[in-house]
C-alpha positions as CSV (number, residue, x, y, z in Angstrom):
1,X,0.0,-0.1,0.2
2,X,3.0,2.3,0.4
3,X,4.1,2.0,-3.2
4,X,0.5,2.4,-4.8
5,X,1.0,6.8,-3.1
6,X,3.8,6.5,-4.0
7,X,4.3,7.9,-7.1
8,X,0.9,9.8,-6.8
9,X,2.8,12.4,-4.0
10,X,6.3,12.1,-6.4
11,X,3.6,13.7,-9.7
12,X,1.7,15.8,-7.6
13,X,6.0,17.4,-6.0
14,X,6.6,17.8,-9.4
15,X,4.1,19.5,-11.0
16,X,3.9,21.8,-8.2
17,X,7.5,22.5,-8.3
18,X,7.5,23.2,-11.9
19,X,4.2,26.4,-11.5
20,X,6.9,27.1,-8.7
21,X,9.5,27.7,-11.5
22,X,7.2,29.6,-13.9
23,X,6.2,32.2,-10.8
24,X,9.7,32.3,-10.5
25,X,10.3,33.2,-13.7
26,X,7.1,35.1,-14.5
27,X,8.1,37.3,-11.5
28,X,12.3,38.2,-12.8
29,X,10.5,38.9,-15.9
30,X,8.6,41.4,-14.0
31,X,11.1,43.1,-12.3
32,X,13.4,43.0,-15.2
33,X,11.3,45.1,-17.3
34,X,10.1,47.4,-14.3
35,X,14.2,48.0,-13.7
36,X,14.0,48.7,-17.9
37,X,11.3,50.8,-17.8
38,X,12.0,53.5,-15.2
39,X,16.1,53.0,-15.5
40,X,14.9,54.3,-19.2
41,X,12.1,57.4,-17.4
42,X,14.9,58.2,-15.1
43,X,17.5,58.8,-17.6
44,X,14.6,60.4,-19.6
45,X,13.1,62.8,-17.1
46,X,16.8,63.4,-16.6
47,X,17.5,64.7,-20.3
48,X,14.5,66.8,-20.5
49,X,15.4,68.8,-17.1
50,X,18.6,69.2,-16.9
């Protein structure tokens, strides 16, 4: 009986792990875009007011 529940548990952990990796990559991409756009806006603002 122990071996019967072993594989679904591993599949569930693997599925949650893939979801976690996907969420992590999405958050990393979002922070990269926010950093890029904020630095571009800051350079544009400094260029306008200089």
